[in-house]
C-alpha positions in Angstrom: -114.3 -31.0 18.4 -117.0 -29.7 16.2 -116.6 -26.2 17.6 -112.9 -26.2 16.8 -113.6 -27.3 13.2 -116.1 -24.5 12.9 -113.6 -22.0 14.2 -111.0 -23.3 11.7 -113.3 -22.9 8.7 -115.0 -19.7 9.8 -112.4 -17.2 10.9 -113.0 -13.4 11.2 -109.3 -12.8 10.7 -109.4 -14.3 7.2 -110.4 -11.9 4.4 -111.1 -13.4 1.0 -110.1 -10.9 -1.7 -110.4 -10.4 -5.4 -107.0 -10.6 -7.0 -105.6 -9.6 -10.3 -102.9 -12.1 -11.2 -100.7 -13.3 -14.0 -100.5 -17.0 -14.8 -97.6 -17.9 -17.1 -97.5 -20.9 -19.5 -95.6 -22.9 -16.9 -98.3 -22.5 -14.3 -96.6 -20.0 -12.1 -99.0 -17.5 -10.5 -98.1 -13.9 -9.8 -100.5 -11.7 -7.9 -100.5 -8.0 -9.1 -103.1 -6.3 -7.0 -106.1 -7.0 -4.8 -109.3 -5.3 -3.6 -109.6 -5.1 0.2 -112.8 -5.5 2.1 -113.4 -1.7 2.1 -113.3 -1.7 -1.7 -109.8 -0.1 -2.0 -107.4 -1.4 -4.6 -103.9 -2.2 -3.5 -101.0 -2.8 -5.8 -98.4 -5.4 -4.9 -95.0 -3.8 -5.1 -92.9 -7.0 -4.8 -93.2 -10.7 -4.2 -90.6 -11.6 -1.6 -91.2 -15.4 -1.2 -93.6 -18.1 -2.4 -94.0 -21.5 -0.7 -96.6 -23.9 0.7 -97.6 -22.8 4.2 -100.2 -22.6 7.0 -101.9 -19.5 8.2 -101.8 -19.9 12.0 -103.9 -16.8 12.7 -106.4 -17.1 9.9 -106.6 -20.9 9.6 -106.1 -22.7 6.4 -103.3 -24.1 4.2 -102.2 -23.1 0.7 -99.5 -21.4 -1.2 -98.2 -18.5 1.0 -97.0 -15.4 -0.8 -94.9 -13.0 1.2 -95.4 -9.7 -0.5 -94.6 -6.0 -0.1 -97.4 -3.5 -0.3 -96.8 0.2 0.2 -93.5 -0.6 1.9 -95.0 -3.1 4.4 -94.6 -6.8 4.3 -97.7 -9.0 4.3 -98.8 -12.5 3.5 -101.4 -13.6 1.0 -102.6 -17.2 0.6 -103.9 -19.0 -2.4 -106.1 -21.7 -0.9 -108.1 -24.0 -3.2 -108.1 -21.4 -6.0 -109.3 -18.6 -3.7 -107.1 -15.8 -2.3 -107.2 -14.6 1.3 -105.2 -12.2 3.5 -105.1 -12.4 7.3 -106.1 -9.2 9.2 -103.3 -7.8 11.4 
């Protein structure tokens, strides 16, 4: 059991990223861009969907943002005030 908990908490597929975001006066959060693990800055072209959700591949639960980046759809998660993206 302890091994499964460790795998859930420490997952090589989960990449924590620095995110530039906008928080409006009602508390809504809109990610604008992020810095990937190689140091490159990526702009978020469009937010497609926002809802609570699990990351099955990366482990974890938070607010799942389905976004479009350079014409490709991806998912970002806001988990306990930290952003992560799951490697494909």
